[in-house]
N, C-alpha and C positions, 0 to 999 in steps of 0.2 A: 228471349226464348227460354232461358233457364228458369224464369219464374213460372212460365206455362208448364214446362216439364215437371217442375217441383210440385206445382198444384195438382196436376194429373196424378203424379205418384202418390201424393197424400190421399186424394180422393179414392183411387183404386185400392190401395192397401187398406185404407180405413173401411171401405166397403166390404172387402174380403173378410176383415176381422169382425165387422158387425154381423155378417152372415154366419160366420163360424161361431161367434158368441151366441147368436140367436138359436142356431140349430142344436147347440149343446148346452142350453141354459139349465136343463135339469141336472146336469152333471157338474155344474159350476156354481154351487150354492155357497152361501156364507162368505168367508174371507177370500176364497179363491176367485169367485166371480167378481167380488168387489175390487180386488186387486187388478184383475184384468181390465175391467171397465174403467177404473181410474187411470190406469196406465195408458190405455188407448185414448181416452178423452184428453189427457194432459199432453201427450206427445204429438197427437194430431193437431190440436189447437195451438200448441206452441209453434209448430212448423208453419201452419197456416197464418198465424200471427206474424211471424217473421216475414213471410211472403207479402202479407198485406202491408206491413210496416215499410217494406222496401218499395212496394208498388205505389203506395199512397204517401210517400215521403213528405213530411211537412203537415200532413193531416192526421194527427194521432187519434183524433176522435173517430173518424171513419174507419181507420184500420183496426182500432180497438173494438168498435161495435161489430165489425164483420167477424173478427177472430173470436170474440167472446160468444157471438151468436152461433158460430160453427161449433165451438166447444160445447155449448149448451145442448145443441141438437145431437151431437155425437154421444154425449153423456146420457141424454134422455133415451135415445134409441138403443144404446148398448145396455143401459142399466134397467130399464123398465121390465124386460122379460125375466130378469133374475129376481129383483125385489125392489120395493119402494126405497129402502135405505140405500141400496146399490145405485138406484137412479139418482137420488139426491147427491150422493158422493161423486158420481160420475159427472153430473152437471156442475158441481162446485169445482172439480178438478179441471173440467173443460173451460170454465170461465176464467179460472186462475191462469191456465196455460195460455189462453188466447190473449189475456192482458199482458202477460210477460213477453210473449213473442212479438206483439205489436210494438211494445216499448223498445225492445231490442232492435227490431228492424228500423224504427224511426231514429234511434240514437246512433247507429253505426255510421261512421264517417268515411271509412275506407275499407277495402277488402270485402266488399259485399258478396261477390261470387264465392269467395273462400268460406265465409260464414254460412252461406246458403248451402253449399256443398257439404260442409260439416254437419249441418242440421239435417239435411236429407239422409246422409249416411246414418246419423244417430236415429232418425225416424225408422229407417229400414231395419236396422239392428233391433230396435225396440219392438217393432211389429213381429220380427222373427222370433224374439224371445216370448212374446205373448202367444204366438201360435205353437211354439215348442211346449210351452207350459200347458196350454189347453190340450194338446196331444198327449202329454204326459199324464194329465188327469184322466183322459179317456182311457189310456192304457191301464192305469191303476184300476179303473172301474170296469175293465174288460169290454169296452165299447169300441166300435169302429170309428175311424177318424171322420166319417161322414163326408162333408163338403171338402173340396180341394182347398188347400194343398194336402194331399194324402201322404206324401213321403217327405222326409227331411231333405233328400237330394233335390226334389222339386223346389222346395223353399230356398235352398242355398243357390240353386241355379238362377231362379227368378230374382233373388236379391242381388246376386253378383251382376246379372244383366242390368238391373236397375241402376246399380252403382256405376257401371261402365257408361251407361247413357248419361248419367249425371256428370261424370268427369268429362265426357266428350263435349257436352254442351257448355260446361264451364270453361273448357279450354277454348272452344270457339268464341265464346263471349269475351274472353280475356285477350285474345289475339288482336282485335281492333284497338284495344286500349294500348297494348304494347306498340303496335304499329304507329299509332298517333303520337306516342311519346318519342319515338325515333324520328318521325317527321318533324316534330317540334324542335328537336335538338339540331337537326340539319338546317332549319330555317333561321336559327338564331346565331 
């Protein structure tokens, strides 16, 4: 269940960032836009790569292909409206993040829920910084924030809510493991 929640989290937050980047593409030119696109492509494909690496444990080929493809798509969608160079850089960052995430997910031997929770939190914080940065650029250019999230409070509340959900499902997934270990100790 934690893998499903993590996947939904990445898809929803990535979608929100893609819409925000697209709606504000004229105000995110040059290095600002490129930095935002590369950050989004890298962190989202890294997290999806970890999820795919865990889900398809032992099949590094499939998890790597899925994660790299996801990163390529995010980099393309986020970068194309800004510039050709930004699109190329976003695609490259997405491919690299997907490859690293898939390898990490496949190589982990223990504490999978802990690593996934850590990566989810890192993803949410990274997306929060991307949105903060876009809003700061819009404020500098005296533009409205446009698409939600409109306020910092809204972003903090939704991020905190997402992190609480992640911790809840991680705790639920770890309980059966702990219960099984206790049962195994009593039977021996």
